[in-house]
N, C-alpha and C positions, 0 to 999 in steps of 0.2 A: 455341502451346500451348493446349489446349482448357481451358474452365473447370474440368473435372474434374481435369485435370493440375495446374493452378494450385493447386487445393484440396489435391491429394495432395502437392504440394511443400511446402505449409504444414504438413500433417500430419508429414510426414518431418521437417521441421525441428524441429518441437515434440517430437517423439519423441526425436530425437538430443540436443536440448538438455537435456530433462528427465532422460533416463535414462542418458545417457553423459557429459554435461558437468557440469550443475549439482548434482543430488542426490548422485552419488558423491563429489564434491569436499567437500561439507559433512559427509558421513559420514566422510570420510577425515581431514579436517583440523581440524575444529572442537570435537570433544569434549575436554573438560578432564579428563584422566585424573588429575590430582593433586587438584584441589579440587571436582570434580564439575560437572555442567551443561556449559557450553560456554565456550570462550575468548572474551575480550572483542574480539580483533582479530587478524588476519593481514595482513602486508604484501603487496605485488604479487609477491613471490617466495615466498609462502606460509610466511614465517617469523612466529612468534608475536611480537606487539608487547608487550614486557615491561611489566607494570604497568597495562595498559590496563583500565579499568573494565568491567564487565559490564552492558550496556544492557538495560533492559526491553523496548524495542521489538525488538531483535535476538532475544531469547529467545521473545517472544510470536510473532514471525513465523516462527521455527523451528518452534514448536508448530503453527502453522497449515500451513505448508508441507508438513510431513511427515505430519500428519493428513490433509490433501487428497490427498497422493500415495498414501497408504495406502488411502483411500477409493476412489481410482481403480483402483489396481493392488494387489491384496491381497498385497503382499510384506511379510513379517514384518519385515524390517530397517526399513522405513519406520516401522512401528508402534513398534518399539523406540526409535527416535530420537525420535518424537513423545512417548512416554512418559517419556522422559529430560527432555525439555523441560517436560512437564506436571508431573512430580514436583519439579524444581528451582524452577520458578515457585511452587508451593505451599509449598515448604519453606524457600525463601530469599527470594524477591522479595515474597511476601505479607506485609504489615505485621502483625505480631502484636498491636500496640497500637492502631492506628487503621485505618479501613477503607481498602481498596485496596492498591495494589502500589507498591513503591519504584521510583523513576526509574532508579537504577543502584547497583551493588554494586562493592566492591573485588574484586580477583581471587580472594581467599580466601573470598568470600561474605559478608563483613561489609558494613555499610551504607556507602554512598558518598554518595548523595543521596537523601533521603526524600521529595522533593516529589511531588505528585500532579497529573500532567499528564493532562488529560482524553483527549487523543489516545492516550496510552499505555494508560489504562485500558480504552478502546475496543478497542485491539488485543489485550489479554489476553482481553477477552470474545470478540472474533472467533476467537482461537486456541482458547479453550475450547469455543466452539460447534461448530468444526469437529472437534475431538477428540471431542466427545460424539456428533456425527453419525457419525464413522468407527468408534467403538469401542462405541457404546452407553452410555458412562459417565454414570451418573445424577449422580455427583458434579460431573463437569465441566459438566453442564447446569445444575445448581443453582448453580455458580459463576458461569456466564455470566448467569444471571437475576439473581444477586446484584449483579453489576456493573452490569446494566442499572438496577436499583433504585437503585444508588449514584450513578450518573451523573445520573439523574433528580432525586434528592434533593439532591445537592450542587453539581452543575455547571450544571443548568438554570436559566436566568433566567425567573422566572415573571411578571416585570413587563414586560419588553421583549422577551422570547422569545429563543430561541437558547441556545447552550452556551458558558460561560465557559472560558477557556483553561487556567488552572492555578491550584494552591493549594499551600500548605505541606503538610508531612506531616500536620498535624493538621486540614487543610481550612480553613485561615484565608486571608486575602488574603496575596498574595506579590508582591514588587515586579518580579521578572523572570519574565515569562510566556512567554518565547520557547521554541519547540521547538528551535531552533538558533541559532547566531550570525548566520545570514544572514536571519532572520525578523524582523519588526517586533514591537515590544513592545506589542501591542494585545490587548483582551479577547476579541475574537471573530474567528476566522479561518475562511476557506473550508476550509483543509486539515484542520482538526479536525472541522468538520461533515460533511465528505465521508466521513471514516473512521468517524465515529459512525454515520452512516446506513448505511454498509457492514456494520458490525458488527451493527447492529439488524436489518438485512435478512437477515443470515445466520441469526441467531438465530430470527427469525420463520419462516423457512422450515422450521426444525426444531421450533419450539414456537409454535403459533398462539394468542398472547396478545393480547387486545384492546387493552391499554394500549400494548404494543409496536407494534401496528398503527397506533394514533393518533399515537404519537411519529413513526413513519416518515412518515406523511402530513403531519404538522406539519413536519418536516424539508424534505419536498419542497416545501412552501410557502415555507419560508425560503429555499431555493435559488431558486425562482421570483421572490421578492420582492426578495432582496438580493444573492445571489451571482452570477446570471447577468445579464450586461450586455445588454440587449436591443437596444442599437445596435451594439455591436462583436462580439457573440457570443463574447466571452471571459468568463473568470471574475473577479469582483471579489474580492480576496484578503484584505484586512485592514480591520477596522471597529473602532471603539471601542465602549464599553458602550451607546451610544445609536444604534448602526447608522449612524454617520457614516463614510463611506468615507475611508480613510487612505493609499491607495495606488493609482497607475495602472499598476503592474507588470503584466506579462503572464507567466503561467506555461503555455506551450504544452503541457508534459508534463501539467499537471494538468487543462487544458482537455480533452485527449483521454481522459484516465483518467475524468474525470467523465462524459464523453459516454456511456460504457456503464454506469458504475456507477450513475448516477441512473436511467437506464432500468430496469436491473435491479431497483432498489429499488421503482420504481413498479409493475413487474410482480410483485414478490414480494407486495404487498398487494392485487393484482387491482383496482386503482383505475382504471377505464376512462378517465376524464378525464385522470388523470396519465399513463397509459400513452401516450395520444395526444400529450399535451403534451411529454413528455419523449423520445419517439421523434423528434419534430420538432427538439427541442433537441439530440438526439444528432447529427443530420445538420448543423445549424448550427455546433456547436462543432467538428466535424471540418472543415468548410469554413474555419472561421476559423484553424484550425492550419496549413493548407497552406503559407502563405508562409514558415514556419519549416522546411520539408522542404528538405534539400539536394539538388541534382541527382543527387548519388550515392546518396541514398536515406535518409540519417540525418535525425533531428529535433533541431534545436536546442530546448533545453528551457525557456529563459526569456529575457525581455528586460525591463530596468528602464527606468522612465519617464524618469528624469532623465539617466541615462548607460547606454550599452550595457555590459553586464557579463555575462561567461560566454558571449557569443554565438559565440566562436571555439572553444568546446569543447562536447562533447555528453556527456550522462550515460546510463548503462546503463538506468536505470529507465524513462526517457521512450521509449526505443526499444520496450521491452516493451509499455508501455501503448499506443503507437501501433499495433503490429501488431494488437491486440485491437480497438482503436477503429475502425480502417478496416475490419477484417473485419466488425465489427458493422454499419457502415453499409452495406457491401455486401449484408449479409443483409437489411437494412431496404429497400434500394432496388433490388437485383438488378443494380445497375450494376457491371460489372467494373472500371471505372475505380478503385474504392476497393480491390478485391482487388488490383489492380496496385500499389497503394501499400503494402500489407502485404507483397508479394513483394519490392518494392525494399528495404523495411526489413529483411527477414530476410537479404537478400544483404549489406546494409551491416553487420549484426550479425556474420555469419559471417566477413566479410573483416577488419573492424576491431575488434570488441568481444571476440570470443572469443579467449582467451589460449591459443594452440595449444601453448605450452611447459609452462605451469604450471596450466592448468585454469581454469574458471570464466569470467566476464566481467570486463573492466576496468571500473573505476568510471567513468573519464572517458576520452575521446580528444579529441586536437586535431582541428580541422577538416580538417587534413591527413590524418587517420587515425592519427597517432602516439599511442600510449598515454600518459597522464599517469601516470607511475609513482610520483609522490608520494602518490597516493591508495591506500587499503587495498584489499585484495581482499575482506576481510570485516571488518565493524566495527558501530559503533553504528547506522548507517543502511544499510550494504551488507549486505543480508540476502537469504535465498532466498524472497522474496515476490513481488515484481513478475515475476520470471522464471518462477518455478514457477506462478504464477497465469496468466501469459501462455500457457505451454505447456499447461496443462490447459484453459483457455478455447479454444484452437485445436482440441484434440482432441475436445472435448465439442461444439462448434459445427459441426464440418465432417466 
């Protein structure tokens, strides 16, 4: 197969997954026709999960995904879905009494959990920025800028640098800082910083604000100083308030995701020193991820320092990130070895992750390739974000 044939294979995969598998599923199954907005969850058989809360991250990612799809392919149905998410975020998730957006709502739209997670505020900002870019909405742009100012004012640590993890509804201290049950209860995490810089970079490409640029460059410096392990070329994940590292865990999925997102951030602000640095880092992170690739092509997403956990199962999002990450390194180096890694991953995805009977991708599969059906098809974390972004990145890069 020639290089051109390999690239065409990737393009065909991305087109098929985006427009035949992923986006149609979300349009068909996730609108809440009773209470407005979107359902909180559907199981692996596409049945709604009764009583499941509606998560802010899910709704913000739906806004981003369908805005980005509309920007790429001017299909009015994508705009309508994006607008549904946009209106519901503003009318239901936006806190009328304190700045920011609620963490979760009950199925009827009433408040479930009002905490303010920095990660989630950043995703609303990301979705608002994409919606503004796709539709020209000044209101959405102003909302994204307001969230930037809010994160800088309330979550930024002006003494020790970095962004604090979570707050109460009123933006006071909170005991449980975790994004999810599997995370450590620490004040500064790589994951939150990665998606803050992603959101900031998207807004900056739309609106060239000097404060925003300075914040992006500061975040690149934080990654260089704290989050990137210069010995292992993996990411350091959890820190306390004083930047004391609290975990030796490895997240291969985040390593490969960060490899191209950080490079993209450096390129967004046109900082030549950081561009050179983070292009090198992109290659190093991709190299460090390779021991987690199965011979069959899939990517194990994490390893825990004290005991192996989840290493016999693979998650959907890490496959999507690895397809982009290895394609990016191929573009940086011209070495078709990395392009082959992306091709192996798409074969694995279509063989094991795509649900040929019920649509979309499985959340998890066993190392044997069997789907783990106890996980939802859509829910608080299972969103059309990693997959839609992967598809659009492949189409726009190749």
